[in-house]
N, C-alpha and C positions, 0 to 999 in steps of 0.2 A: 504494500500500500504506500502511495506517495506521501511525502510530508504535507503537501497541500491538502490532500484528502483527510489525513490525520488531524490537521489543524482545524479543518471545517467541522469534523465530527466533534472535536473538543469544544469549539466555540459556537456550535449550532449553525448548521448549513441551511441554505435554501433547500427545500425539499425534505427537511427533517420531519415535517408533519406527514409526508407520504412514505416515510421510511427509506428515502434515497436522495441522491444528489442528481442534478440535471446537467447533462453534457450535450454540447453541440457535436454532432457526428459529421465527419467529412471524409472524402475519399482521396487517396493518393495511389495511383495505379490501380491494382486489383484489391487493395486493402482498405478497410474502414477504420478510422481512428476517432477519438473523442477528446474534447477539451472542456473543462469546467465552464459552464455558461456564464458564470460570474466574471470570468476573465475576458469575455468577448465584449468589445465596445461596439463594433458594427461589422457588417459584411458588405463588400463592394465588388463590383465587377473589376476585372483586371484592366488597368489603363497604363498609359506610358509613365515611365519613371525617369528620374534624373540619374544618370549613370555616375558612379563614384569611382575615380581612378584608383587602381591597385587594390580594389576590394576583392574578396574571394568570389569565385564564380556564382555561388549560391546567393550572394547578396546582389539582387537585381538593381538596386539603387535606392533612392528616397523619393517620397512624395510630400507635398505640403498639404496637410490635413487641417484646414481651418487654423493656420498659423503654427501648427506643430509639425516639425520635420520628423517623418516616420520612415525608418529603414524597412525595406521590403525584402523578405527572405523567401526564396523559392524552395519549399520543402521537397519538391520532387527532385531537384538537383542535389540538395543536401543529403537525401536518402539514396541517391544514385539509382533512380528508377528508370533510367534509359532515356529515350527520345522524349523531350519535353515539347508539347504542342499547346499553344495558347488558342483557345476557342471561346465560344459564347458561354460555355459552362465553367471556365476558369474563373475563380474568385479569389479575392484577398480578404482574409479574416483579420480585422484590426483587433489586436489584443492589448490589454493593459495588465502587464505582469510586473510586479515589484516596482510599481510607480513609473514604469517605462512603457511607452507605446511602441509597438512593433507590428508590422504587417506580415502575414504568412500566406503565400500563394499555394493554393490547393486545387485539385481537379474539380471539385464540386462539394457543395454542402448538402447533406441529406436531411437531417431531422434533429429535433431535440429529444433526448432519451433520458429517462430516469433510471438510475442504477442504484442498487443496494450496495453498501460497502463491501460485502463478501463477493460481489460480482466484478470488482475492480482489481486488475492486476497491476503490479508495480511497473513503472517505466524502466526500461533498460538503462544501464549506465553507459554514457557515451565517452566519458573520460575527459571531455573538455566542455567549457561553458560557452554559450552563445551570447 
């Protein structure tokens, strides 16, 4: 179980009255993933970004979101999912994590799902922070 989920359980998470936490589900390649709905600020269609010189390939650039400069990370490139195609289903999920705003490019957004704590698996360790 992740630290974020443990903290939410300790401090009373949204969805506690239904016995679970709400997650926005999204697709990357053939897989479905979820992120705590409380971390999602908004969902936008993929649009042009301002390129950043010498940034890693998975950092597509930045956008100006109502006066806030938001880095855009393409999770498909980060997870090495092969040929990345931008189409009408490609979206950017704007997240507010640890008081920082970041955009995450995914293949598509599916639904909001309520999961019980015992249904949640721990995130794998990547060894480096983003």
